[in-house]
Kinemage of the C-alpha trace (Angstrom):
@kinemage 1
@onewidth
@group {chain A} dominant
@subgroup {mainchain}
@vectorlist {calphas} color= white
{ca unk a 1} P -4.679 18.504 -7.009
{ca unk a 2} L -3.426 18.141 -3.544
{ca unk a 3} L -4.687 15.822 -0.598
{ca unk a 4} L -5.559 17.376 2.579
{ca unk a 5} L -3.708 16.173 5.959
{ca unk a 6} L -6.692 14.097 6.425
{ca unk a 7} L -6.581 12.529 3.374
{ca unk a 8} L -3.237 11.691 3.025
{ca unk a 9} L -3.379 10.117 6.706
{ca unk a 10} L -6.104 7.754 5.650
{ca unk a 11} L -3.833 6.773 2.534
{ca unk a 12} L -1.150 5.938 5.031
{ca unk a 13} L -3.304 3.894 7.004
{ca unk a 14} L -4.438 1.921 3.890
{ca unk a 15} L -0.713 1.662 2.630
{ca unk a 16} L 0.388 0.544 6.299
{ca unk a 17} L -2.672 -2.211 6.400
{ca unk a 18} L -1.323 -3.672 3.463
{ca unk a 19} L 2.053 -4.071 4.774
{ca unk a 20} L 1.034 -5.367 7.961
{ca unk a 21} L -1.380 -7.852 6.347
{ca unk a 22} L 1.751 -8.959 4.080
{ca unk a 23} L 4.318 -9.107 6.980
{ca unk a 24} L 1.827 -11.434 8.935
{ca unk a 25} L 1.300 -14.037 5.941
{ca unk a 26} L 2.771 -17.453 5.794
{ca unk a 27} L 2.813 -17.956 2.225
{ca unk a 28} L 5.893 -16.297 0.482
{ca unk a 29} L 4.485 -16.565 -2.981
{ca unk a 30} L 1.133 -14.668 -1.687
{ca unk a 31} L 3.181 -12.149 0.008
{ca unk a 32} L 5.343 -11.369 -2.901
{ca unk a 33} L 1.977 -10.812 -5.180
{ca unk a 34} L 0.559 -8.620 -2.675
{ca unk a 35} L 3.901 -6.692 -1.999
{ca unk a 36} L 3.850 -5.951 -5.880
{ca unk a 37} L 0.330 -4.956 -5.701
{ca unk a 38} L 1.424 -2.257 -3.007
{ca unk a 39} L 4.334 -1.179 -4.991
{ca unk a 40} L 2.499 -0.510 -8.428
{ca unk a 41} L -0.332 1.483 -6.584
{ca unk a 42} L 1.909 3.562 -4.730
{ca unk a 43} L 3.751 4.144 -8.383
{ca unk a 44} L 0.353 4.804 -9.984
{ca unk a 45} L -0.190 7.631 -7.242
{ca unk a 46} L 3.090 9.266 -8.081
{ca unk a 47} L 2.431 9.153 -11.741
{ca unk a 48} L -1.313 11.164 -11.167
């Protein structure tokens, strides 16, 4: 099942928000953990 343009844009906003949050962090360990989670979530989307 595909996404509409609006759904896809919403998905991209979620990813972008997560990446901006990671970028603004001060704790490298927490940044790495959050980045790993974003990568895992993206991988799950690709597998669906």
